[in-house]
Biopython code that builds the backbone (N, CA, C, O; Angstrom):
import numpy as np
from Bio.PDB.StructureBuilder import StructureBuilder

atoms = [
    (1, "MET", "N", (20.923, 3.284, 17.142)),
    (1, "MET", "CA", (19.526, 3.320, 16.771)),
    (1, "MET", "C", (19.340, 4.285, 15.604)),
    (1, "MET", "O", (20.108, 5.234, 15.446)),
    (2, "LEU", "N", (18.340, 4.042, 14.807)),
    (2, "LEU", "CA", (18.073, 4.813, 13.604)),
    (2, "LEU", "C", (17.660, 6.248, 13.938)),
    (2, "LEU", "O", (16.657, 6.454, 14.621)),
    (3, "TYR", "N", (18.411, 7.235, 13.470)),
    (3, "TYR", "CA", (18.126, 8.659, 13.655)),
    (3, "TYR", "C", (17.991, 9.026, 15.140)),
    (3, "TYR", "O", (17.158, 9.857, 15.499)),
    (4, "GLN", "N", (18.785, 8.425, 15.974)),
    (4, "GLN", "CA", (18.656, 8.628, 17.415)),
    (4, "GLN", "C", (18.938, 10.059, 17.844)),
    (4, "GLN", "O", (18.237, 10.583, 18.710)),
    (5, "LYS", "N", (19.940, 10.702, 17.267)),
    (5, "LYS", "CA", (20.329, 12.040, 17.699)),
    (5, "LYS", "C", (19.324, 13.112, 17.277)),
    (5, "LYS", "O", (19.100, 14.070, 18.017)),
    (6, "ALA", "N", (18.737, 12.967, 16.137)),
    (6, "ALA", "CA", (17.812, 13.984, 15.625)),
    (6, "ALA", "C", (16.412, 13.399, 15.463)),
    (6, "ALA", "O", (15.766, 13.622, 14.439)),
    (7, "TRP", "N", (15.940, 12.664, 16.447)),
    (7, "TRP", "CA", (14.662, 11.987, 16.313)),
    (7, "TRP", "C", (13.499, 12.964, 16.209)),
    (7, "TRP", "O", (12.498, 12.656, 15.561)),
    (8, "ARG", "N", (13.606, 14.125, 16.827)),
    (8, "ARG", "CA", (12.509, 15.095, 16.748)),
    (8, "ARG", "C", (12.358, 15.631, 15.322)),
    (8, "ARG", "O", (11.246, 15.786, 14.818)),
    (9, "VAL", "N", (13.476, 15.905, 14.696)),
    (9, "VAL", "CA", (13.435, 16.384, 13.311)),
    (9, "VAL", "C", (12.888, 15.288, 12.402)),
    (9, "VAL", "O", (12.043, 15.552, 11.547)),
    (10, "SER", "N", (13.362, 14.074, 12.583)),
    (10, "SER", "CA", (12.875, 12.950, 11.784)),
    (10, "SER", "C", (11.380, 12.744, 11.997)),
    (10, "SER", "O", (10.639, 12.501, 11.045)),
    (11, "TYR", "N", (10.949, 12.841, 13.234)),
    (11, "TYR", "CA", (9.536, 12.671, 13.553)),
    (11, "TYR", "C", (8.694, 13.731, 12.843)),
    (11, "TYR", "O", (7.658, 13.408, 12.263)),
    (12, "MET", "N", (9.121, 14.966, 12.882)),
    (12, "MET", "CA", (8.369, 16.052, 12.246)),
    (12, "MET", "C", (8.357, 15.910, 10.717)),
    (12, "MET", "O", (7.344, 16.188, 10.074)),
    (13, "LEU", "N", (9.476, 15.479, 10.144)),
    (13, "LEU", "CA", (9.522, 15.287, 8.694)),
    (13, "LEU", "C", (8.607, 14.147, 8.258)),
    (13, "LEU", "O", (7.939, 14.246, 7.229)),
    (14, "MET", "N", (8.573, 13.067, 9.036)),
    (14, "MET", "CA", (7.680, 11.964, 8.696)),
    (14, "MET", "C", (6.222, 12.375, 8.885)),
    (14, "MET", "O", (5.348, 11.961, 8.125)),
    (15, "LEU", "N", (5.975, 13.179, 9.888)),
    (15, "LEU", "CA", (4.623, 13.682, 10.110)),
    (15, "LEU", "C", (4.181, 14.579, 8.955)),
    (15, "LEU", "O", (2.990, 14.682, 8.663)),
    (16, "ALA", "N", (5.129, 15.215, 8.312)),
    (16, "ALA", "CA", (4.822, 16.061, 7.155)),
    (16, "ALA", "C", (4.230, 15.240, 6.017)),
    (16, "ALA", "O", (3.609, 15.795, 5.110)),
    (17, "GLY", "N", (4.415, 13.926, 6.056)),
    (17, "GLY", "CA", (3.802, 13.051, 5.059)),
    (17, "GLY", "C", (2.291, 13.137, 5.072)),
    (17, "GLY", "O", (1.641, 12.778, 4.090)),
    (18, "LEU", "N", (1.732, 13.600, 6.156)),
    (18, "LEU", "CA", (0.282, 13.781, 6.220)),
    (18, "LEU", "C", (-0.184, 14.945, 5.360)),
    (18, "LEU", "O", (-1.367, 15.042, 5.034)),
    (19, "ALA", "N", (0.735, 15.829, 4.989)),
    (19, "ALA", "CA", (0.375, 17.000, 4.189)),
    (19, "ALA", "C", (-0.126, 16.617, 2.799)),
    (19, "ALA", "O", (-0.793, 17.424, 2.152)),
    (20, "ILE", "N", (0.173, 15.418, 2.328)),
    (20, "ILE", "CA", (-0.321, 15.035, 0.997)),
    (20, "ILE", "C", (-1.833, 14.827, 1.006)),
    (20, "ILE", "O", (-2.446, 14.708, -0.055)),
    (21, "ASP", "N", (-2.434, 14.784, 2.182)),
    (21, "ASP", "CA", (-3.890, 14.690, 2.235)),
    (21, "ASP", "C", (-4.572, 16.006, 1.889)),
    (21, "ASP", "O", (-5.799, 16.059, 1.808)),
    (22, "LEU", "N", (-3.803, 17.064, 1.684)),
    (22, "LEU", "CA", (-4.395, 18.326, 1.251)),
    (22, "LEU", "C", (-5.038, 18.200, -0.125)),
    (22, "LEU", "O", (-5.910, 18.996, -0.474)),
    (23, "ASP", "N", (-4.618, 17.210, -0.910)),
    (23, "ASP", "CA", (-5.231, 17.023, -2.222)),
    (23, "ASP", "C", (-6.668, 16.527, -2.115)),
    (23, "ASP", "O", (-7.393, 16.534, -3.109)),
    (24, "HIS", "N", (-7.087, 16.104, -0.952)),
    (24, "HIS", "CA", (-8.479, 15.704, -0.754)),
    (24, "HIS", "C", (-9.402, 16.918, -0.868)),
    (24, "HIS", "O", (-10.590, 16.773, -1.157)),
    (25, "LEU", "N", (-8.861, 18.101, -0.644)),
    (25, "LEU", "CA", (-9.661, 19.320, -0.749)),
    (25, "LEU", "C", (-10.071, 19.619, -2.187)),
    (25, "LEU", "O", (-10.985, 20.411, -2.419)),
    (26, "LEU", "N", (-9.404, 18.994, -3.151)),
    (26, "LEU", "CA", (-9.735, 19.195, -4.565)),
    (26, "LEU", "C", (-10.898, 18.326, -5.021)),
    (26, "LEU", "O", (-11.456, 18.553, -6.095)),
    (27, "ALA", "N", (-11.267, 17.342, -4.224)),
    (27, "ALA", "CA", (-12.321, 16.402, -4.602)),
    (27, "ALA", "C", (-13.696, 16.962, -4.240)),
    (27, "ALA", "O", (-13.832, 17.802, -3.351)),
    (28, "ASN", "N", (-14.696, 16.478, -4.948)),
    (28, "ASN", "CA", (-16.071, 16.853, -4.650)),
    (28, "ASN", "C", (-16.906, 15.587, -4.554)),
    (28, "ASN", "O", (-17.116, 14.938, -5.579)),
    (29, "PRO", "N", (-17.379, 15.211, -3.417)),
    (29, "PRO", "CA", (-17.276, 15.854, -2.113)),
    (29, "PRO", "C", (-15.876, 15.663, -1.526)),
    (29, "PRO", "O", (-15.146, 14.754, -1.921)),
    (30, "ILE", "N", (-15.517, 16.519, -0.593)),
    (30, "ILE", "CA", (-14.182, 16.455, 0.008)),
    (30, "ILE", "C", (-13.970, 15.116, 0.685)),
    (30, "ILE", "O", (-12.902, 14.518, 0.552)),
    (31, "TYR", "N", (-14.970, 14.635, 1.409)),
    (31, "TYR", "CA", (-14.846, 13.351, 2.107)),
    (31, "TYR", "C", (-15.928, 12.406, 1.617)),
    (31, "TYR", "O", (-17.114, 12.736, 1.636)),
    (32, "ASP", "N", (-15.513, 11.248, 1.185)),
    (32, "ASP", "CA", (-16.435, 10.179, 0.804)),
    (32, "ASP", "C", (-15.920, 8.910, 1.454)),
    (32, "ASP", "O", (-14.855, 8.425, 1.073)),
    (33, "PRO", "N", (-16.632, 8.355, 2.418)),
    (33, "PRO", "CA", (-16.120, 7.189, 3.145)),
    (33, "PRO", "C", (-15.930, 5.954, 2.270)),
    (33, "PRO", "O", (-15.195, 5.040, 2.644)),
    (34, "ASN", "N", (-16.581, 5.918, 1.113)),
    (34, "ASN", "CA", (-16.475, 4.751, 0.233)),
    (34, "ASN", "C", (-15.452, 4.929, -0.881)),
    (34, "ASN", "O", (-15.296, 4.048, -1.726)),
    (35, "ARG", "N", (-14.756, 6.058, -0.889)),
    (35, "ARG", "CA", (-13.795, 6.341, -1.967)),
    (35, "ARG", "C", (-12.390, 5.925, -1.540)),
    (35, "ARG", "O", (-11.960, 6.195, -0.418)),
    (36, "CYS", "N", (-11.691, 5.268, -2.450)),
    (36, "CYS", "CA", (-10.294, 4.905, -2.226)),
    (36, "CYS", "C", (-9.427, 6.057, -2.737)),
    (36, "CYS", "O", (-9.547, 6.463, -3.893)),
    (37, "SER", "N", (-8.561, 6.576, -1.882)),
    (37, "SER", "CA", (-7.760, 7.730, -2.276)),
    (37, "SER", "C", (-6.605, 7.353, -3.197)),
    (37, "SER", "O", (-6.134, 8.194, -3.961)),
    (38, "ILE", "N", (-6.140, 6.105, -3.141)),
    (38, "ILE", "CA", (-5.022, 5.679, -3.994)),
    (38, "ILE", "C", (-5.508, 5.602, -5.436)),
    (38, "ILE", "O", (-6.415, 4.835, -5.760)),
    (39, "GLY", "N", (-4.898, 6.399, -6.285)),
    (39, "GLY", "CA", (-5.274, 6.433, -7.686)),
    (39, "GLY", "C", (-6.375, 7.446, -7.984)),
    (39, "GLY", "O", (-6.674, 7.695, -9.152)),
    (40, "PHE", "N", (-6.982, 8.033, -6.960)),
    (40, "PHE", "CA", (-8.040, 9.020, -7.186)),
    (40, "PHE", "C", (-7.524, 10.441, -7.015)),
    (40, "PHE", "O", (-7.757, 11.287, -7.878)),
    (41, "HIS", "N", (-6.845, 10.711, -5.945)),
    (41, "HIS", "CA", (-6.337, 12.048, -5.662)),
    (41, "HIS", "C", (-4.975, 12.249, -6.344)),
    (41, "HIS", "O", (-4.223, 11.288, -6.510)),
    (42, "PRO", "N", (-4.654, 13.486, -6.738)),
    (42, "PRO", "CA", (-3.421, 13.734, -7.497)),
    (42, "PRO", "C", (-2.129, 13.312, -6.790)),
    (42, "PRO", "O", (-1.225, 12.788, -7.442)),
    (43, "LEU", "N", (-2.020, 13.523, -5.488)),
    (43, "LEU", "CA", (-0.792, 13.158, -4.775)),
    (43, "LEU", "C", (-0.793, 11.705, -4.309)),
    (43, "LEU", "O", (0.137, 11.260, -3.637)),
    (44, "HIS", "N", (-1.841, 10.975, -4.671)),
    (44, "HIS", "CA", (-1.939, 9.555, -4.350)),
    (44, "HIS", "C", (-1.929, 8.718, -5.637)),
    (44, "HIS", "O", (-2.390, 7.576, -5.641)),
    (45, "ALA", "N", (-1.408, 9.283, -6.713)),
    (45, "ALA", "CA", (-1.366, 8.612, -8.013)),
    (45, "ALA", "C", (-0.012, 7.924, -8.223)),
    (45, "ALA", "O", (0.885, 8.027, -7.387)),
    (46, "GLU", "N", (0.115, 7.229, -9.342)),
    (46, "GLU", "CA", (1.313, 6.417, -9.613)),
    (46, "GLU", "C", (2.595, 7.253, -9.690)),
    (46, "GLU", "O", (3.601, 6.897, -9.077)),
    (47, "PHE", "N", (2.564, 8.366, -10.440)),
    (47, "PHE", "CA", (3.782, 9.157, -10.615)),
    (47, "PHE", "C", (4.294, 9.746, -9.298)),
    (47, "PHE", "O", (5.482, 9.616, -9.002)),
    (48, "PRO", "N", (3.433, 10.390, -8.496)),
    (48, "PRO", "CA", (3.947, 10.883, -7.211)),
    (48, "PRO", "C", (4.443, 9.758, -6.297)),
    (48, "PRO", "O", (5.416, 9.943, -5.566)),
    (49, "ILE", "N", (3.793, 8.610, -6.333)),
    (49, "ILE", "CA", (4.246, 7.482, -5.508)),
    (49, "ILE", "C", (5.637, 7.034, -5.953)),
    (49, "ILE", "O", (6.473, 6.671, -5.126)),
    (50, "ALA", "N", (5.874, 7.063, -7.257)),
    (50, "ALA", "CA", (7.215, 6.729, -7.767)),
    (50, "ALA", "C", (8.247, 7.746, -7.261)),
    (50, "ALA", "O", (9.373, 7.374, -6.930)),
    (51, "LEU", "N", (7.867, 9.016, -7.201)),
    (51, "LEU", "CA", (8.775, 10.036, -6.661)),
    (51, "LEU", "C", (9.039, 9.808, -5.174)),
    (51, "LEU", "O", (10.154, 10.030, -4.703)),
    (52, "TYR", "N", (8.022, 9.367, -4.433)),
    (52, "TYR", "CA", (8.214, 9.080, -3.011)),
    (52, "TYR", "C", (9.204, 7.927, -2.840)),
    (52, "TYR", "O", (10.006, 7.920, -1.907)),
    (53, "CYS", "N", (9.138, 6.957, -3.748)),
    (53, "CYS", "CA", (10.096, 5.837, -3.697)),
    (53, "CYS", "C", (11.511, 6.328, -4.009)),
    (53, "CYS", "O", (12.473, 5.903, -3.370)),
    (54, "LEU", "N", (11.635, 7.218, -4.987)),
    (54, "LEU", "CA", (12.949, 7.763, -5.334)),
    (54, "LEU", "C", (13.539, 8.578, -4.187)),
    (54, "LEU", "O", (14.759, 8.658, -4.043)),
    (55, "ALA", "N", (12.686, 9.175, -3.381)),
    (55, "ALA", "CA", (13.163, 9.971, -2.245)),
    (55, "ALA", "C", (13.915, 9.110, -1.233)),
    (55, "ALA", "O", (14.693, 9.634, -0.437)),
    (56, "LEU", "N", (13.693, 7.806, -1.255)),
    (56, "LEU", "CA", (14.386, 6.911, -0.326)),
    (56, "LEU", "C", (15.870, 6.791, -0.633)),
    (56, "LEU", "O", (16.656, 6.451, 0.252)),
    (57, "TRP", "N", (16.267, 7.063, -1.865)),
    (57, "TRP", "CA", (17.658, 6.849, -2.271)),
    (57, "TRP", "C", (18.612, 7.911, -1.755)),
    (57, "TRP", "O", (19.773, 7.611, -1.475)),
    (58, "HIS", "N", (18.149, 9.136, -1.625)),
    (58, "HIS", "CA", (19.028, 10.224, -1.198)),
    (58, "HIS", "C", (18.906, 10.411, 0.314)),
    (58, "HIS", "O", (17.794, 10.523, 0.830)),
    (59, "PRO", "N", (20.023, 10.445, 1.025)),
    (59, "PRO", "CA", (19.965, 10.558, 2.496)),
    (59, "PRO", "C", (19.214, 11.785, 3.015)),
    (59, "PRO", "O", (18.590, 11.722, 4.074)),
    (60, "LYS", "N", (19.265, 12.900, 2.280)),
    (60, "LYS", "CA", (18.604, 14.114, 2.747)),
    (60, "LYS", "C", (17.088, 14.066, 2.589)),
    (60, "LYS", "O", (16.382, 14.808, 3.272)),
    (61, "THR", "N", (16.575, 13.221, 1.714)),
    (61, "THR", "CA", (15.130, 13.127, 1.503)),
    (61, "THR", "C", (14.557, 11.809, 2.009)),
    (61, "THR", "O", (13.354, 11.572, 1.897)),
    (62, "ARG", "N", (15.399, 10.963, 2.556)),
    (62, "ARG", "CA", (14.969, 9.623, 2.962)),
    (62, "ARG", "C", (13.859, 9.642, 4.004)),
    (62, "ARG", "O", (12.891, 8.889, 3.889)),
    (63, "VAL", "N", (13.986, 10.486, 5.013)),
    (63, "VAL", "CA", (12.991, 10.504, 6.090)),
    (63, "VAL", "C", (11.635, 10.965, 5.558)),
    (63, "VAL", "O", (10.602, 10.410, 5.934)),
    (64, "VAL", "N", (11.631, 11.964, 4.698)),
    (64, "VAL", "CA", (10.376, 12.423, 4.096)),
    (64, "VAL", "C", (9.788, 11.318, 3.231)),
    (64, "VAL", "O", (8.580, 11.083, 3.263)),
    (65, "GLY", "N", (10.629, 10.639, 2.460)),
    (65, "GLY", "CA", (10.164, 9.527, 1.631)),
    (65, "GLY", "C", (9.544, 8.416, 2.458)),
    (65, "GLY", "O", (8.528, 7.841, 2.068)),
    (66, "ILE", "N", (10.144, 8.112, 3.588)),
    (66, "ILE", "CA", (9.586, 7.085, 4.473)),
    (66, "ILE", "C", (8.209, 7.523, 4.966)),
    (66, "ILE", "O", (7.265, 6.733, 4.964)),
    (67, "GLY", "N", (8.098, 8.780, 5.386)),
    (67, "GLY", "CA", (6.811, 9.283, 5.865)),
    (67, "GLY", "C", (5.737, 9.233, 4.791)),
    (67, "GLY", "O", (4.600, 8.847, 5.063)),
    (68, "LEU", "N", (6.095, 9.624, 3.568)),
    (68, "LEU", "CA", (5.129, 9.610, 2.470)),
    (68, "LEU", "C", (4.716, 8.190, 2.095)),
    (68, "LEU", "O", (3.539, 7.926, 1.848)),
    (69, "LEU", "N", (5.681, 7.280, 2.053)),
    (69, "LEU", "CA", (5.349, 5.903, 1.692)),
    (69, "LEU", "C", (4.556, 5.194, 2.778)),
    (69, "LEU", "O", (3.689, 4.375, 2.474)),
    (70, "VAL", "N", (4.840, 5.495, 4.032)),
    (70, "VAL", "CA", (4.026, 4.923, 5.119)),
    (70, "VAL", "C", (2.585, 5.419, 4.964)),
    (70, "VAL", "O", (1.642, 4.651, 5.156)),
    (71, "HIS", "N", (2.415, 6.676, 4.623)),
    (71, "HIS", "CA", (1.088, 7.234, 4.403)),
    (71, "HIS", "C", (0.367, 6.492, 3.273)),
    (71, "HIS", "O", (-0.800, 6.124, 3.412)),
    (72, "ILE", "N", (1.064, 6.277, 2.160)),
    (72, "ILE", "CA", (0.472, 5.588, 1.013)),
    (72, "ILE", "C", (0.134, 4.140, 1.373)),
    (72, "ILE", "O", (-0.925, 3.641, 0.992)),
    (73, "ILE", "N", (1.015, 3.469, 2.096)),
    (73, "ILE", "CA", (0.759, 2.081, 2.505)),
    (73, "ILE", "C", (-0.472, 2.012, 3.405)),
    (73, "ILE", "O", (-1.318, 1.134, 3.233)),
    (74, "LEU", "N", (-0.575, 2.926, 4.357)),
    (74, "LEU", "CA", (-1.743, 2.926, 5.242)),
    (74, "LEU", "C", (-3.022, 3.237, 4.479)),
    (74, "LEU", "O", (-4.066, 2.649, 4.763)),
    (75, "ASP", "N", (-2.960, 4.153, 3.514)),
    (75, "ASP", "CA", (-4.136, 4.428, 2.679)),
    (75, "ASP", "C", (-4.509, 3.208, 1.844)),
    (75, "ASP", "O", (-5.693, 2.933, 1.649)),
    (76, "SER", "N", (-3.515, 2.476, 1.350)),
    (76, "SER", "CA", (-3.779, 1.261, 0.574)),
    (76, "SER", "C", (-4.456, 0.202, 1.434)),
    (76, "SER", "O", (-5.395, -0.461, 0.994)),
    (77, "ILE", "N", (-3.978, 0.051, 2.645)),
    (77, "ILE", "CA", (-4.599, -0.912, 3.563)),
    (77, "ILE", "C", (-6.035, -0.500, 3.860)),
    (77, "ILE", "O", (-6.927, -1.346, 3.915)),
    (78, "ASP", "N", (-6.261, 0.804, 4.054)),
    (78, "ASP", "CA", (-7.614, 1.294, 4.294)),
    (78, "ASP", "C", (-8.522, 0.992, 3.109)),
    (78, "ASP", "O", (-9.671, 0.592, 3.297)),
    (79, "CYS", "N", (-8.017, 1.178, 1.884)),
    (79, "CYS", "CA", (-8.806, 0.864, 0.688)),
    (79, "CYS", "C", (-9.154, -0.620, 0.644)),
    (79, "CYS", "O", (-10.282, -0.999, 0.329)),
    (80, "ARG", "N", (-8.184, -1.435, 0.958)),
    (80, "ARG", "CA", (-8.402, -2.879, 0.926)),
    (80, "ARG", "C", (-9.441, -3.304, 1.955)),
    (80, "ARG", "O", (-10.317, -4.117, 1.659)),
    (81, "VAL", "N", (-9.345, -2.762, 3.152)),
    (81, "VAL", "CA", (-10.274, -3.130, 4.221)),
    (81, "VAL", "C", (-11.678, -2.595, 3.959)),
    (81, "VAL", "O", (-12.666, -3.301, 4.163)),
    (82, "SER", "N", (-11.762, -1.339, 3.504)),
    (82, "SER", "CA", (-13.088, -0.720, 3.353)),
    (82, "SER", "C", (-13.799, -1.084, 2.057)),
    (82, "SER", "O", (-15.022, -1.219, 2.049)),
    (83, "SER", "N", (-13.055, -1.248, 0.953)),
    (83, "SER", "CA", (-13.722, -1.504, -0.320)),
    (83, "SER", "C", (-13.258, -2.766, -1.033)),
    (83, "SER", "O", (-13.820, -3.129, -2.066)),
    (84, "GLY", "N", (-12.245, -3.440, -0.503)),
    (84, "GLY", "CA", (-11.796, -4.684, -1.108)),
    (84, "GLY", "C", (-10.841, -4.535, -2.262)),
    (84, "GLY", "O", (-10.522, -5.527, -2.916)),
    (85, "VAL", "N", (-10.361, -3.317, -2.544)),
    (85, "VAL", "CA", (-9.402, -3.101, -3.627)),
    (85, "VAL", "C", (-8.159, -2.434, -3.067)),
    (85, "VAL", "O", (-8.218, -1.780, -2.026)),
    (86, "TRP", "N", (-7.032, -2.596, -3.753)),
    (86, "TRP", "CA", (-5.776, -1.950, -3.339)),
    (86, "TRP", "C", (-5.588, -0.621, -4.036)),
    (86, "TRP", "O", (-4.905, 0.262, -3.517)),
    (87, "TYR", "N", (-6.185, -0.465, -5.205)),
    (87, "TYR", "CA", (-5.887, 0.684, -6.051)),
    (87, "TYR", "C", (-7.082, 0.956, -6.956)),
    (87, "TYR", "O", (-7.688, 0.023, -7.483)),
    (88, "VAL", "N", (-7.416, 2.207, -7.136)),
    (88, "VAL", "CA", (-8.473, 2.596, -8.069)),
    (88, "VAL", "C", (-7.780, 3.304, -9.226)),
    (88, "VAL", "O", (-7.269, 4.412, -9.064)),
    (89, "GLY", "N", (-7.764, 2.680, -10.367)),
    (89, "GLY", "CA", (-7.034, 3.259, -11.480)),
    (89, "GLY", "C", (-7.871, 3.614, -12.648)),
    (89, "GLY", "O", (-7.355, 4.113, -13.648)),
]
sb = StructureBuilder()
sb.init_structure("model")
sb.init_model(0)
sb.init_chain("A")
sb.init_seg("    ")
for serial, (resi, resn, name, xyz) in enumerate(atoms, 1):
    if name == "N":
        sb.init_residue(resn, " ", resi, " ")
    sb.init_atom(name, np.array(xyz, "f"), 0.0, 1.0, " ", f" {name:<3s}", serial, name[0])
structure = sb.get_structure()
């Protein structure tokens, strides 16, 4: 099974992907239910997303990359469901 021996460490590293939501604190207002975070917040932009994809290639950063990309995918789905767009650019 995938990461069976160190699943707790993998779980915590993937959970760390939630830390990229700290960039929401830079926005004014901090929370806007109608705002799509993809393309608006600094850690949800194209360049950081490309870095999250690159993190998948190296075994030591793969778990963090998976956590970050799952976060971005879920935010994209939320944007699509709530506002009808995948990306605000």
